[in-house]
Every structure is written in C-alpha cells, then in structure tokens.
N, C-alpha and C positions, 0 to 999 in steps of 0.2 A: 845646499849644503852646510853651510853654517848652521843654519836652526838645527839641521837633521843632528848635526855633531854636538850642536850645545845639548839637545834633550837626551840622547846619549848618554852624557857626561854627568847630566845632574842625577839620572837613572842611576849611573854608578856610585855615586856620592852618597845617594839617599840609600840605596839598597848596602851600600858600606856602612852606613850611621844604623841600619836597622841590627847591625851585628855587634855595634857598641853599645856601652852604655855610659849614661850622664856622668862627671866626672862631681866626685864630692869631695873633692880637693883644693878645685881651680874654681873659687866661686867668686860671682861678679860683682861689685860694689853697686851697680844698677841695674837691673835685666831690661829693663824696657826705656830708653829714652824719647823722649817726645818732644820735636822743634817745634811744635804748636806751628802757626801760620809762617809760612814762607814764600818771599816773592820771587817768582821764578825767574825775572830779569835781573836778580840779586846775585843770580849764580848758585855755588857750589855752600854746600852745609857741612862743618864735622863736626864730629863729638868725639870724646876721648874714653873708653869703657875701662876701668881699673879690675884686674883681677886679684886675689888675695890668695895665694897659695898656703892652704893649712894643714899640710899632709906633710910628712916627714923628710920626703927629699925633694932636689931640685926638678921643676918641672917646665919642659921643654913645647912652646907651641908648634906644633908640626904644618898645620895649614890653616886659612881661614879659609871659607867658603861663603859669598855673598850672593851667588844666585841670577844677578840681574849686572849687566854692565854699568848700570844706575849706579850701583851700589860699589865704590872702593874702598878697598882697606891699607892699612900698615901695622905692622905687631914688632913686640919688644921678642927679638930676635937670640938672645942669650938666657941661658938657662935660671929661672926666677927660684931663688931659693926658698927655702921653710921660711914662713913669715914674713918675706917681702912680695911687694905687688909687681906683675905685668901687666903692660898695656895695649888694646888694639883701639885704634882710631880708624873711624868710619864715617868716609862720606860720601853723602849721597848731590846726585846731581838731578836738579828736577827740570831742568829743558826739556821741552813737550811733554812733560808726564802734569798737566793740571791734576787739581783735588787728591782727595786723600790719597795716602800711603804706608804701607804698613812692610818691612823689609827688615826679614829675617837672616842672622849672621853665625854659622858655627864654628865652633872653635876648636881643632882638633890637638889633641895634647897625649902625652904619656903612651909616645910610637902610635899613635894613631887608634887608639884603643878608647879613648876616652873623650867625649863632646862636652861643649857648653853654649848654649843656644842665648843668643841677646838678639835685640829688635829696636829699628828705629821706626818711627812713623811720626808723621806730621801731615799736612793741606798744604797744597801749592799754591798761591794764587796767582793763575796765571796773566799774562799780558798780551797786548797785539803786536805779535811778530812781523817782520819787514813782509810786505805782501810779495814781495817775489821766493820768500822761503817756500809759499803751498800754490803762489800763481806764478811762474818765470817767464809767463812768455804775454809780452807787451803788444797790444795790438792797434794802441794810439785811443787818443780822447781818455785817455786816464782806463782805459780797460785791460785787464790783465785776466789770464787765462791758466788752469792747471796743462792743459793739454794744446796742442797744436795738429796733434793727428787722431783723428777718431780711425784707429785701426780695427776693423770688424775680421772677424774667421771666417774662414773657409764652411760659409753656412747653406744648409739643403733646403731645398726648394720648402716653403712656408716656414721657414724657420725662422726662430727673433732672436737678436742678441742687444744687451744694453750695455751702454757706457756712461760713467759720470763725468761731468765736468765741471771742476771749481771755477767761479768766476767772482770777480772784484774791482770794486769802484773804486781808484786810489782817489778820486778829485773830494774835494773838499762842500760839494753839492751834489745833489742827486741826479743822476741821468736816465732816459729811459732805453733800453735794452731791447731789440729783438735783433731776428737772423733772419737771413737772405739766401735761398737754396739753390744755387745755379750748377748746372741745371735743374729746372726744378724735378723732384724727386718724391714721388709719394709715399714710398714705401720706409721714409723716413719719418717719426714721430717724436715730437717734445713740445714742451708748454714753458716759453720764454718767460723769464724773471718779468719782464716788463720794466718796474720803475725800480730801480737800486738807490740805496738811502746813500748819502755820503759818507765812503768810507766803508761802506757796505760789502760784505761777503759772506756768499752760500755756493750752492752747486745744484744742479740739474742734470735729467738724465736724457739721454739718446736711443732712441729703441729703434734698430732696423728690422726689419725682416721681408727678409728674401722671395720675391716673387713666385706663384705656383707654377705658373706657364711657363717657367725654365726658361725665362730670358736671365744672362748673365746678368751678374752686379757689375755698373761701372763707377770706376771712383768719379765723384764730385768733391764740389767745394761748398762748406757755411760761411757766409762773411756776416761778421757783427753790424747792424746797425744803430749806432749812437744818435738819440736826440733827430732821427730820420735823415742821418748822412751813412751812406755804407763804406764803410771800414776798407782801405785797401785790401789790408793783409784778411786770409781768408784761413775757416781749420779745412782741413783735408780731410775725406775719407775715403776709407780706402778697404781693397779685399784682400784675404788672403784668395788665392787660385786652387 
C-alpha cells in the first residue's frame, strides 16, 4: 500500500512539473554536487545548494521533492529578497545502497508555478554488515540462515515452486555445509553449498514439486549438517492447504 501511494504521489508531482516552467530568476550556484566516493559505514553525507534570486521580487521556496526516502532536505523558509541567496540542504543516506547513485531534487518556487532542478551523485563503498541483518536465524556452529521456514503455497499436482535461502558462515574458518531431509522427500530439490569459506555468505534455491499421483503434501524438516554433525535446529517445510 505504501509503495502504491508513493508511485501515485510521484506521478502527481511529475504531472504538475510538466505544467510548470523552469525558473529563470532562481539560479543555483552549483547544479550538480558530486560527493565522489563515500563510505557506507560512515553514514549520511550532506551538501548545501545556494540559489541566487536575480529577479525583481522576493522568492519563496514552496516545496522540495527528493523522490526517494534516501534523500532528505531542509530549505530557507523566509522570502529570499532580490540580489540575495537562499539555501537547500540535501542529505543522502548511503546505508544499504552500494554503488553509483544520482538523485534529482526539484525546488518549487513562485507559488509552485516554477521549478529549479539540482542533483547529487556519488559512489557508495559498501562494508560487510553484521551477519544478523541479512541472516537473522542462528542454527548453531556459526551457521546463520535468512529463513527458518520454507512456506510453499497451495500447489496443484505437478506444480513447482522455488524459495531462495540465504546462508552465512560466521566462523573464522571454513565449514562444510550439507542438509538432511527428515523424513526423506524426493519432491524437494536443491544443491547444497558444501564448503563455505570463513565469513562466507551466499544463497541457494529449494524447489518443491507436488506429486502427480495426487498424494497430499506433508510438512517435513530439513536439518543443516555442519562438518558431518547434524544440528538440533531444523528448517521447517510447510504447505498451504
């Protein structure tokens, strides 16, 4: 629902801008600010855009749109007199956003009839997040998984469904990871990772195919096996009826 609301809001703003004109009197001293390389672990970065009022009457910043929750802003609230400058402070949050970014910021002025566009861009250098952020379930022996239940849908005869499971080895040495299905079930297919390097993280796919003979799907368990030792915690495999 939130995503739908955001899309509708964006479309309304875009359609509004299409009926407006670019301001000829509210001029940025810098159109694009490049943060360059920024470290994700260092958190938010900010810059201040300065805008010169070259017109003959005061200008009021009506609103600012940054399009993305990763980009926030603050701006001059008081009227900007002719010959003076106003400010828009833009802050970018790089958390969980590795790689290149380019974000547009639209400043509405003159009762919303004019706009000025500026951009921030840069390249986020990621860091290794704590294992529990992406793999919240500890199974023991340094093994963490992204899921503890594989919940397959209401599958028809012969129908297949796949679920992706993320796994992480939080040890400082490699481990051998296999799985044991109990009771055995030939309808679940997967290729286990076998050797996971120290601090290694990846994902694998489990695919379940409903029997064609009409037998009902029954819940079962998949036990991780670390270095030949079966763990006490299991992944539960369940089905919608």
